[in-house]
Biopython code that builds the backbone (N, CA, C, O; Angstrom):
import numpy as np
from Bio.PDB.StructureBuilder import StructureBuilder

atoms = [
    (1, "MET", "N", (8.944, 56.763, -0.011)),
    (1, "MET", "CA", (9.061, 55.689, -0.488)),
    (1, "MET", "C", (10.314, 55.057, 0.759)),
    (1, "MET", "O", (11.349, 55.556, 1.201)),
    (2, "LEU", "N", (9.544, 53.625, 1.038)),
    (2, "LEU", "CA", (10.697, 52.746, 1.937)),
    (2, "LEU", "C", (11.451, 51.831, 1.398)),
    (2, "LEU", "O", (12.572, 51.592, 1.847)),
    (3, "GLY", "N", (10.913, 51.168, 0.314)),
    (3, "GLY", "CA", (11.696, 50.313, -0.358)),
    (3, "GLY", "C", (10.619, 49.093, -0.306)),
    (3, "GLY", "O", (9.632, 49.126, 0.429)),
    (4, "ASN", "N", (10.937, 47.992, -1.194)),
    (4, "ASN", "CA", (10.235, 46.754, -0.973)),
    (4, "ASN", "C", (8.775, 47.077, -1.691)),
    (4, "ASN", "O", (8.145, 46.020, -1.692)),
    (5, "GLY", "N", (8.263, 47.777, -2.095)),
    (5, "GLY", "CA", (6.756, 48.475, -2.632)),
    (5, "GLY", "C", (6.128, 49.143, -1.247)),
    (5, "GLY", "O", (4.903, 49.176, -1.127)),
    (6, "ARG", "N", (6.860, 49.598, -0.353)),
    (6, "ARG", "CA", (5.993, 50.321, 0.816)),
    (6, "ARG", "C", (6.131, 51.534, 0.748)),
    (6, "ARG", "O", (7.185, 51.934, 0.253)),
    (7, "LEU", "N", (5.325, 52.335, 1.122)),
    (7, "LEU", "CA", (5.712, 53.761, 1.531)),
    (7, "LEU", "C", (4.893, 54.432, 2.972)),
    (7, "LEU", "O", (4.065, 53.764, 3.591)),
    (8, "GLU", "N", (5.178, 55.479, 3.265)),
    (8, "GLU", "CA", (4.564, 56.254, 4.095)),
    (8, "GLU", "C", (3.357, 57.174, 3.848)),
    (8, "GLU", "O", (3.867, 58.161, 3.318)),
    (9, "ALA", "N", (2.163, 57.365, 3.935)),
    (9, "ALA", "CA", (1.294, 58.392, 3.559)),
    (9, "ALA", "C", (0.716, 59.024, 4.560)),
    (9, "ALA", "O", (0.424, 58.476, 5.623)),
    (10, "MET", "N", (0.521, 60.168, 4.302)),
    (10, "MET", "CA", (-0.130, 61.006, 5.259)),
    (10, "MET", "C", (-1.570, 61.096, 5.113)),
    (10, "MET", "O", (-1.693, 61.747, 4.076)),
    (11, "CYS", "N", (-2.658, 60.842, 5.514)),
    (11, "CYS", "CA", (-3.885, 60.768, 5.254)),
    (11, "CYS", "C", (-5.092, 62.156, 5.642)),
    (11, "CYS", "O", (-4.854, 63.017, 6.489)),
    (12, "PHE", "N", (-5.890, 62.119, 5.120)),
    (12, "PHE", "CA", (-6.828, 63.465, 5.581)),
    (12, "PHE", "C", (-7.327, 63.552, 6.860)),
    (12, "PHE", "O", (-7.565, 64.615, 7.432)),
    (13, "ASP", "N", (-7.532, 62.150, 7.446)),
    (13, "ASP", "CA", (-7.475, 62.011, 9.157)),
    (13, "ASP", "C", (-6.365, 62.156, 9.852)),
    (13, "ASP", "O", (-6.263, 61.462, 10.863)),
    (14, "GLY", "N", (-5.231, 63.104, 9.492)),
    (14, "GLY", "CA", (-4.236, 63.073, 10.198)),
    (14, "GLY", "C", (-3.436, 61.952, 10.550)),
    (14, "GLY", "O", (-2.455, 62.273, 11.220)),
    (15, "VAL", "N", (-3.536, 60.834, 10.330)),
    (15, "VAL", "CA", (-2.850, 59.385, 10.525)),
    (15, "VAL", "C", (-2.008, 59.202, 9.526)),
    (15, "VAL", "O", (-2.413, 59.385, 8.378)),
    (16, "LYS", "N", (-0.738, 58.825, 9.758)),
    (16, "LYS", "CA", (0.291, 58.648, 9.014)),
    (16, "LYS", "C", (0.454, 56.876, 8.707)),
    (16, "LYS", "O", (0.885, 56.150, 9.602)),
    (17, "ARG", "N", (0.197, 56.515, 7.830)),
    (17, "ARG", "CA", (-0.157, 55.054, 7.640)),
    (17, "ARG", "C", (1.193, 54.639, 6.680)),
    (17, "ARG", "O", (1.755, 55.283, 5.794)),
    (18, "LEU", "N", (1.502, 53.116, 7.309)),
    (18, "LEU", "CA", (2.395, 52.487, 6.453)),
    (18, "LEU", "C", (1.504, 51.595, 5.066)),
    (18, "LEU", "O", (0.724, 50.653, 5.207)),
    (19, "CYS", "N", (1.888, 52.192, 3.895)),
    (19, "CYS", "CA", (0.960, 51.591, 2.558)),
    (19, "CYS", "C", (1.856, 50.595, 1.781)),
    (19, "CYS", "O", (3.067, 50.786, 1.676)),
    (20, "HIS", "N", (1.258, 49.579, 1.267)),
    (20, "HIS", "CA", (1.895, 48.628, 0.327)),
    (20, "HIS", "C", (1.300, 49.139, -0.980)),
    (20, "HIS", "O", (0.181, 49.627, -1.134)),
    (21, "ILE", "N", (2.413, 48.904, -2.053)),
    (21, "ILE", "CA", (2.134, 49.134, -3.298)),
    (21, "ILE", "C", (1.428, 48.133, -4.157)),
    (21, "ILE", "O", (2.197, 47.238, -4.506)),
    (22, "ARG", "N", (0.374, 48.019, -4.546)),
    (22, "ARG", "CA", (-0.329, 46.579, -5.234)),
    (22, "ARG", "C", (0.640, 46.497, -6.196)),
    (22, "ARG", "O", (1.177, 47.483, -6.700)),
    (23, "GLY", "N", (0.995, 44.844, -6.595)),
    (23, "GLY", "CA", (1.588, 44.809, -7.866)),
    (23, "GLY", "C", (1.226, 45.180, -8.843)),
    (23, "GLY", "O", (2.175, 45.271, -9.622)),
    (24, "LYS", "N", (-0.054, 45.584, -9.442)),
    (24, "LYS", "CA", (-0.227, 45.898, -10.666)),
    (24, "LYS", "C", (0.245, 47.284, -10.958)),
    (24, "LYS", "O", (0.371, 47.713, -12.105)),
    (25, "LEU", "N", (0.528, 48.037, -9.763)),
    (25, "LEU", "CA", (0.970, 49.490, -9.960)),
    (25, "LEU", "C", (2.840, 49.369, -9.865)),
    (25, "LEU", "O", (3.599, 50.194, -10.372)),
    (26, "ARG", "N", (3.135, 48.523, -9.335)),
    (26, "ARG", "CA", (4.678, 48.494, -9.188)),
    (26, "ARG", "C", (5.265, 48.285, -10.603)),
    (26, "ARG", "O", (4.644, 47.877, -11.585)),
    (27, "LYS", "N", (6.744, 48.682, -10.529)),
    (27, "LYS", "CA", (7.177, 48.865, -11.670)),
    (27, "LYS", "C", (7.625, 47.449, -12.016)),
    (27, "LYS", "O", (8.431, 46.868, -11.290)),
    (28, "LYS", "N", (7.076, 46.833, -13.205)),
    (28, "LYS", "CA", (7.686, 45.830, -13.706)),
    (28, "LYS", "C", (7.105, 45.505, -15.076)),
    (28, "LYS", "O", (6.029, 45.865, -15.553)),
    (29, "ALA", "N", (8.035, 44.764, -15.585)),
    (29, "ALA", "CA", (7.407, 44.766, -17.044)),
    (29, "ALA", "C", (6.972, 42.958, -17.434)),
    (29, "ALA", "O", (7.630, 42.028, -16.967)),
    (30, "SER", "N", (6.270, 42.842, -17.971)),
    (30, "SER", "CA", (5.423, 41.326, -18.261)),
    (30, "SER", "C", (6.439, 40.709, -18.952)),
    (30, "SER", "O", (6.955, 41.182, -19.965)),
    (31, "LYS", "N", (6.798, 39.468, -18.336)),
    (31, "LYS", "CA", (7.547, 38.277, -18.710)),
    (31, "LYS", "C", (7.244, 37.533, -20.115)),
    (31, "LYS", "O", (8.011, 36.913, -20.852)),
    (32, "TYR", "N", (5.808, 37.819, -20.238)),
    (32, "TYR", "CA", (5.307, 36.887, -21.389)),
    (32, "TYR", "C", (5.105, 37.883, -22.431)),
    (32, "TYR", "O", (4.486, 38.945, -22.357)),
    (33, "LYS", "N", (5.896, 37.230, -23.682)),
    (33, "LYS", "CA", (5.758, 38.111, -24.954)),
    (33, "LYS", "C", (5.659, 36.976, -26.197)),
    (33, "LYS", "O", (6.395, 36.023, -26.450)),
    (34, "THR", "N", (4.450, 37.472, -26.862)),
    (34, "THR", "CA", (4.661, 36.555, -28.173)),
    (34, "THR", "C", (4.996, 37.446, -29.385)),
    (34, "THR", "O", (5.236, 38.653, -29.372)),
    (35, "MET", "N", (4.962, 36.603, -30.435)),
    (35, "MET", "CA", (5.607, 37.440, -31.834)),
    (35, "MET", "C", (4.781, 38.616, -31.896)),
    (35, "MET", "O", (5.319, 39.722, -31.945)),
    (36, "PHE", "N", (3.481, 38.489, -31.898)),
    (36, "PHE", "CA", (2.755, 39.806, -32.515)),
    (36, "PHE", "C", (2.190, 40.441, -31.129)),
    (36, "PHE", "O", (1.992, 41.653, -31.210)),
    (37, "ILE", "N", (1.948, 39.953, -30.095)),
    (37, "ILE", "CA", (1.394, 40.789, -29.015)),
    (37, "ILE", "C", (2.533, 40.584, -27.953)),
    (37, "ILE", "O", (3.094, 39.547, -27.599)),
    (38, "PHE", "N", (2.761, 42.299, -27.427)),
    (38, "PHE", "CA", (3.793, 42.482, -26.622)),
    (38, "PHE", "C", (2.750, 42.826, -25.350)),
    (38, "PHE", "O", (1.923, 43.714, -25.559)),
    (39, "ASN", "N", (2.753, 42.265, -24.246)),
    (39, "ASN", "CA", (2.074, 42.418, -23.053)),
    (39, "ASN", "C", (2.734, 43.147, -21.779)),
    (39, "ASN", "O", (3.341, 42.450, -20.967)),
    (40, "GLN", "N", (2.645, 44.304, -21.621)),
    (40, "GLN", "CA", (3.489, 45.002, -20.902)),
    (40, "GLN", "C", (2.756, 45.665, -19.904)),
    (40, "GLN", "O", (1.672, 46.151, -20.224)),
    (41, "ALA", "N", (3.261, 45.794, -18.461)),
    (41, "ALA", "CA", (2.404, 46.402, -17.300)),
    (41, "ALA", "C", (2.556, 48.007, -17.501)),
    (41, "ALA", "O", (3.436, 48.527, -18.187)),
    (42, "LYS", "N", (1.709, 48.589, -16.900)),
    (42, "LYS", "CA", (1.721, 50.087, -16.987)),
    (42, "LYS", "C", (2.826, 50.536, -15.833)),
    (42, "LYS", "O", (2.760, 50.185, -14.655)),
    (43, "ILE", "N", (3.704, 51.258, -16.321)),
    (43, "ILE", "CA", (4.538, 51.611, -15.008)),
    (43, "ILE", "C", (4.254, 52.935, -14.617)),
    (43, "ILE", "O", (4.325, 53.963, -15.289)),
    (44, "VAL", "N", (3.925, 52.776, -13.449)),
    (44, "VAL", "CA", (3.258, 53.909, -12.246)),
    (44, "VAL", "C", (4.265, 54.317, -11.258)),
    (44, "VAL", "O", (4.611, 53.535, -10.373)),
    (45, "TRP", "N", (4.883, 55.813, -11.388)),
    (45, "TRP", "CA", (5.778, 56.292, -10.221)),
    (45, "TRP", "C", (4.911, 57.238, -9.327)),
    (45, "TRP", "O", (4.108, 58.113, -9.651)),
    (46, "ILE", "N", (5.374, 56.734, -7.945)),
    (46, "ILE", "CA", (4.456, 57.676, -6.929)),
    (46, "ILE", "C", (5.618, 58.419, -6.685)),
    (46, "ILE", "O", (6.700, 57.896, -6.951)),
    (47, "ASN", "N", (5.578, 59.464, -6.258)),
    (47, "ASN", "CA", (6.441, 60.592, -5.880)),
    (47, "ASN", "C", (6.204, 61.704, -4.666)),
    (47, "ASN", "O", (5.168, 62.348, -4.832)),
    (48, "GLN", "N", (6.843, 61.999, -3.664)),
    (48, "GLN", "CA", (6.132, 62.811, -2.460)),
    (48, "GLN", "C", (5.358, 63.899, -3.229)),
    (48, "GLN", "O", (5.663, 64.649, -4.156)),
    (49, "GLY", "N", (4.336, 63.722, -2.561)),
    (49, "GLY", "CA", (3.497, 65.045, -2.639)),
    (49, "GLY", "C", (2.240, 64.644, -3.877)),
    (49, "GLY", "O", (1.329, 65.401, -4.213)),
    (50, "ASP", "N", (2.414, 63.700, -4.243)),
    (50, "ASP", "CA", (1.126, 62.886, -5.327)),
    (50, "ASP", "C", (0.018, 62.607, -4.131)),
    (50, "ASP", "O", (0.061, 62.481, -2.908)),
    (51, "ILE", "N", (-0.979, 62.583, -5.139)),
    (51, "ILE", "CA", (-2.458, 62.347, -4.529)),
    (51, "ILE", "C", (-2.495, 60.776, -4.844)),
    (51, "ILE", "O", (-2.311, 60.370, -5.992)),
    (52, "ILE", "N", (-2.705, 60.042, -3.931)),
    (52, "ILE", "CA", (-3.154, 58.421, -3.887)),
    (52, "ILE", "C", (-4.187, 58.228, -3.367)),
    (52, "ILE", "O", (-4.454, 58.884, -2.359)),
    (53, "LEU", "N", (-5.167, 57.217, -3.899)),
    (53, "LEU", "CA", (-6.333, 56.646, -3.170)),
    (53, "LEU", "C", (-5.597, 55.105, -2.471)),
    (53, "LEU", "O", (-4.872, 54.299, -3.054)),
    (54, "ILE", "N", (-6.107, 55.074, -0.995)),
    (54, "ILE", "CA", (-5.717, 54.059, -0.565)),
    (54, "ILE", "C", (-6.603, 53.469, 0.039)),
    (54, "ILE", "O", (-7.422, 54.185, 0.614)),
    (55, "GLY", "N", (-6.774, 51.918, 0.136)),
    (55, "GLY", "CA", (-7.673, 51.058, 0.930)),
    (55, "GLY", "C", (-7.352, 50.811, 2.228)),
    (55, "GLY", "O", (-6.346, 50.130, 2.425)),
    (56, "LEU", "N", (-8.148, 51.319, 3.415)),
    (56, "LEU", "CA", (-7.663, 51.108, 4.790)),
    (56, "LEU", "C", (-8.188, 49.332, 5.006)),
    (56, "LEU", "O", (-9.189, 48.758, 4.577)),
    (57, "ARG", "N", (-7.103, 48.855, 5.800)),
    (57, "ARG", "CA", (-7.849, 47.263, 6.104)),
    (57, "ARG", "C", (-8.233, 47.533, 7.607)),
    (57, "ARG", "O", (-7.860, 48.268, 8.522)),
    (58, "ASP", "N", (-9.295, 46.428, 7.355)),
    (58, "ASP", "CA", (-10.158, 46.271, 8.578)),
    (58, "ASP", "C", (-9.704, 46.210, 9.882)),
    (58, "ASP", "O", (-10.219, 46.807, 10.827)),
    (59, "TYR", "N", (-8.467, 45.284, 9.944)),
    (59, "TYR", "CA", (-7.841, 44.445, 10.926)),
    (59, "TYR", "C", (-6.696, 45.095, 11.346)),
    (59, "TYR", "O", (-6.154, 44.645, 12.356)),
    (60, "GLN", "N", (-6.081, 46.303, 10.654)),
    (60, "GLN", "CA", (-5.018, 46.808, 11.031)),
    (60, "GLN", "C", (-5.117, 48.324, 10.690)),
    (60, "GLN", "O", (-5.047, 48.725, 9.528)),
    (61, "ASP", "N", (-5.304, 49.245, 11.891)),
    (61, "ASP", "CA", (-5.578, 50.738, 11.315)),
    (61, "ASP", "C", (-4.270, 51.481, 11.039)),
    (61, "ASP", "O", (-4.366, 52.618, 10.577)),
    (62, "ALA", "N", (-3.152, 51.005, 11.251)),
    (62, "ALA", "CA", (-1.965, 51.956, 10.740)),
    (62, "ALA", "C", (-1.397, 51.190, 9.584)),
    (62, "ALA", "O", (-0.206, 51.330, 9.307)),
    (63, "LYS", "N", (-2.217, 50.337, 8.846)),
    (63, "LYS", "CA", (-1.607, 49.831, 7.580)),
    (63, "LYS", "C", (-2.949, 50.061, 6.437)),
    (63, "LYS", "O", (-4.134, 49.911, 6.734)),
    (64, "ALA", "N", (-2.436, 50.449, 5.115)),
    (64, "ALA", "CA", (-3.248, 50.418, 4.063)),
    (64, "ALA", "C", (-2.681, 50.037, 2.769)),
    (64, "ALA", "O", (-1.463, 49.860, 2.798)),
    (65, "ASP", "N", (-3.195, 49.885, 1.764)),
    (65, "ASP", "CA", (-2.901, 49.596, 0.393)),
    (65, "ASP", "C", (-3.139, 50.681, -0.555)),
    (65, "ASP", "O", (-4.135, 51.404, -0.541)),
    (66, "VAL", "N", (-1.968, 50.771, -1.549)),
    (66, "VAL", "CA", (-2.600, 51.878, -2.327)),
    (66, "VAL", "C", (-3.246, 51.381, -3.630)),
    (66, "VAL", "O", (-2.500, 50.743, -4.372)),
    (67, "ILE", "N", (-4.327, 51.545, -3.965)),
    (67, "ILE", "CA", (-5.059, 51.342, -5.019)),
    (67, "ILE", "C", (-5.037, 51.873, -6.438)),
    (67, "ILE", "O", (-5.057, 51.265, -7.508)),
    (68, "LEU", "N", (-4.979, 53.531, -6.090)),
    (68, "LEU", "CA", (-4.677, 54.220, -7.492)),
    (68, "LEU", "C", (-4.280, 55.333, -7.054)),
    (68, "LEU", "O", (-4.609, 55.878, -6.000)),
    (69, "LYS", "N", (-2.935, 56.016, -8.550)),
    (69, "LYS", "CA", (-2.373, 57.181, -8.079)),
    (69, "LYS", "C", (-3.295, 58.140, -9.219)),
    (69, "LYS", "O", (-3.542, 57.787, -10.372)),
    (70, "TYR", "N", (-3.678, 59.289, -8.651)),
    (70, "TYR", "CA", (-4.232, 60.278, -9.366)),
    (70, "TYR", "C", (-3.305, 61.044, -10.376)),
    (70, "TYR", "O", (-2.174, 61.362, -10.011)),
    (71, "THR", "N", (-3.764, 61.354, -11.661)),
    (71, "THR", "CA", (-3.118, 62.047, -12.635)),
    (71, "THR", "C", (-3.573, 63.657, -12.094)),
    (71, "THR", "O", (-4.702, 63.984, -11.731)),
    (72, "PRO", "N", (-2.320, 64.564, -12.159)),
    (72, "PRO", "CA", (-2.585, 66.082, -11.710)),
    (72, "PRO", "C", (-4.333, 66.377, -12.167)),
    (72, "PRO", "O", (-5.121, 66.829, -11.336)),
    (73, "ASP", "N", (-4.665, 66.110, -13.300)),
    (73, "ASP", "CA", (-5.740, 66.682, -13.885)),
    (73, "ASP", "C", (-6.690, 65.911, -12.983)),
    (73, "ASP", "O", (-7.548, 66.674, -12.538)),
    (74, "GLU", "N", (-6.801, 64.929, -12.652)),
    (74, "GLU", "CA", (-7.765, 64.328, -11.877)),
    (74, "GLU", "C", (-7.999, 64.934, -10.406)),
    (74, "GLU", "O", (-9.048, 65.316, -9.888)),
    (75, "ALA", "N", (-6.707, 64.901, -9.906)),
    (75, "ALA", "CA", (-6.556, 65.512, -8.592)),
    (75, "ALA", "C", (-7.397, 67.045, -8.622)),
    (75, "ALA", "O", (-8.249, 67.449, -7.831)),
    (76, "ARG", "N", (-6.903, 67.629, -9.668)),
    (76, "ARG", "CA", (-7.569, 69.132, -9.964)),
    (76, "ARG", "C", (-8.897, 68.785, -9.902)),
    (76, "ARG", "O", (-9.562, 69.080, -8.909)),
    (77, "ASN", "N", (-9.387, 68.173, -10.873)),
    (77, "ASN", "CA", (-10.744, 67.692, -10.550)),
    (77, "ASN", "C", (-11.478, 67.470, -9.253)),
    (77, "ASN", "O", (-12.475, 68.129, -8.955)),
    (78, "LEU", "N", (-10.987, 66.565, -8.518)),
    (78, "LEU", "CA", (-11.358, 66.286, -7.347)),
    (78, "LEU", "C", (-11.236, 67.649, -6.231)),
    (78, "LEU", "O", (-12.055, 67.917, -5.352)),
    (79, "LYS", "N", (-10.225, 68.252, -6.487)),
    (79, "LYS", "CA", (-10.316, 69.342, -5.513)),
    (79, "LYS", "C", (-11.609, 70.596, -5.889)),
    (79, "LYS", "O", (-12.201, 71.259, -5.037)),
    (80, "THR", "N", (-11.797, 70.665, -7.261)),
    (80, "THR", "CA", (-12.851, 71.461, -7.626)),
    (80, "THR", "C", (-14.226, 71.015, -7.403)),
    (80, "THR", "O", (-15.168, 71.805, -7.357)),
    (81, "TYR", "N", (-14.370, 69.425, -7.231)),
    (81, "TYR", "CA", (-15.897, 69.003, -6.662)),
    (81, "TYR", "C", (-15.734, 69.157, -5.333)),
    (81, "TYR", "O", (-16.783, 68.949, -4.723)),
    (82, "GLY", "N", (-14.755, 69.461, -4.612)),
    (82, "GLY", "CA", (-15.130, 69.385, -3.077)),
    (82, "GLY", "C", (-14.549, 68.046, -2.529)),
    (82, "GLY", "O", (-14.687, 67.964, -1.309)),
    (83, "GLU", "N", (-14.123, 67.299, -2.932)),
    (83, "GLU", "CA", (-13.679, 65.739, -2.505)),
    (83, "GLU", "C", (-12.752, 65.776, -1.405)),
    (83, "GLU", "O", (-12.731, 64.892, -0.549)),
    (84, "PHE", "N", (-11.852, 66.943, -1.402)),
    (84, "PHE", "CA", (-10.805, 67.133, -0.185)),
    (84, "PHE", "C", (-11.370, 67.875, 0.935)),
    (84, "PHE", "O", (-12.207, 68.767, 0.797)),
    (85, "PRO", "N", (-10.902, 67.491, 2.022)),
    (85, "PRO", "CA", (-11.381, 68.322, 3.075)),
    (85, "PRO", "C", (-10.874, 69.529, 3.167)),
    (85, "PRO", "O", (-9.952, 69.759, 2.385)),
    (86, "GLU", "N", (-11.266, 70.577, 4.054)),
    (86, "GLU", "CA", (-10.423, 71.937, 3.929)),
    (86, "GLU", "C", (-9.381, 71.679, 4.992)),
    (86, "GLU", "O", (-9.847, 71.529, 6.122)),
    (87, "THR", "N", (-8.102, 71.597, 4.872)),
    (87, "THR", "CA", (-6.956, 71.722, 5.697)),
    (87, "THR", "C", (-6.216, 72.451, 5.437)),
    (87, "THR", "O", (-5.209, 72.585, 6.132)),
]
sb = StructureBuilder()
sb.init_structure("model")
sb.init_model(0)
sb.init_chain("A")
sb.init_seg("    ")
for serial, (resi, resn, name, xyz) in enumerate(atoms, 1):
    if name == "N":
        sb.init_residue(resn, " ", resi, " ")
    sb.init_atom(name, np.array(xyz, "f"), 0.0, 1.0, " ", f" {name:<3s}", serial, name[0])
structure = sb.get_structure()
């Protein structure tokens, strides 16, 4: 984690990219609360070693956006389905 919603990710193609965490994944609570409906954003923690899905930028090869953090079960399933390259 670099701060300000950014992190450095090592991609499967061997390139280290500066990634921006989308607002939906950032740690924040909703400001809008009504009497019966409590609208809270889901808090996602991204730690070193987590498997994340990033979206590459067309115009900047060294930068990307974090789209999704896989749960350990999802990452295990992706590995068994052969979605990760053999490295």
